[in-house]
C-alpha positions in Angstrom: 0.0 0.1 0.0 1.4 3.3 -1.1 1.7 6.3 1.3 -0.8 8.2 -0.6 -3.4 5.5 -0.3 -2.8 5.1 3.4 -3.6 8.7 3.9 -6.7 8.5 2.0 -7.9 5.3 3.9 -7.0 6.7 7.2 -9.1 9.7 6.7 -12.2 7.6 6.1 -15.1 7.5 8.6 -15.4 5.0 11.3 -18.2 3.3 9.5 -16.3 3.2 6.3 -13.3 1.8 7.9 -15.3 -0.8 9.6 -17.0 -1.8 6.3 -13.6 -2.2 4.6 -12.2 -4.2 7.7 -15.2 -6.6 7.3 -14.5 -7.0 3.6 -10.9 -7.6 3.9 -11.3 -10.2 6.7 -13.7 -12.1 4.4 -11.2 -12.0 1.6 -8.4 -13.2 4.0 -10.5 -16.0 5.2 -11.4 -17.1 1.6 -7.7 -17.0 0.4 -6.7 -18.9 3.5 -9.2 -21.6 2.8 -8.0 -21.7 -0.8 -4.5 -21.9 0.2 -5.3 -24.8 2.5 -7.0 -26.8 -0.4 -4.3 -25.9 -3.1 -1.3 -23.7 -3.1 -1.9 -20.1 -4.1 0.0 -18.7 -7.2 1.0 -15.8 -4.8 1.1 -16.7 -1.3 2.7 -13.4 -0.4 -0.8 -12.1 -1.0 -1.8 -13.6 2.5 0.9 -11.8 4.2 0.1 -8.4 2.6 -3.6 -8.7 3.3 -2.9 -9.8 6.9 -1.1 -6.7 7.4 -3.8 -4.6 5.8 -6.4 -6.0 8.2 -3.8 -5.0 11.0 -3.7 -1.5 9.8 -7.4 -1.2 9.4 -7.9 -2.5 13.0 -5.4 0.0 14.2 -7.2 3.0 12.5 -10.6 1.9 13.8 -9.3 1.6 17.2 -7.7 5.1 16.8 -10.9 6.6 15.7 -12.8 4.8 18.4 -10.6 6.1 21.1 -10.8 9.6 19.8 -14.6 9.5 19.8 -14.6 8.3 23.4 -12.2 11.0 24.3 -14.6 13.7 22.7 -17.5 12.3 24.4 -16.0 12.5 27.9 -15.1 16.3 27.4 
């Protein structure tokens, strides 16, 4: 993922990030299942998708903590 893409994704709303996280998790699950049945042509795609899911989880957590901090003020 390029830096410009990261900035665009990071600026998405919490609902949009959650939706993309859900889609990415589904895609990761399907790829892992395919990989267990037969080897993937590009197994490094699993690693990049796993890292993408981790990034999305981080951004969702940041947005949630910011919204909680704003609510307490």
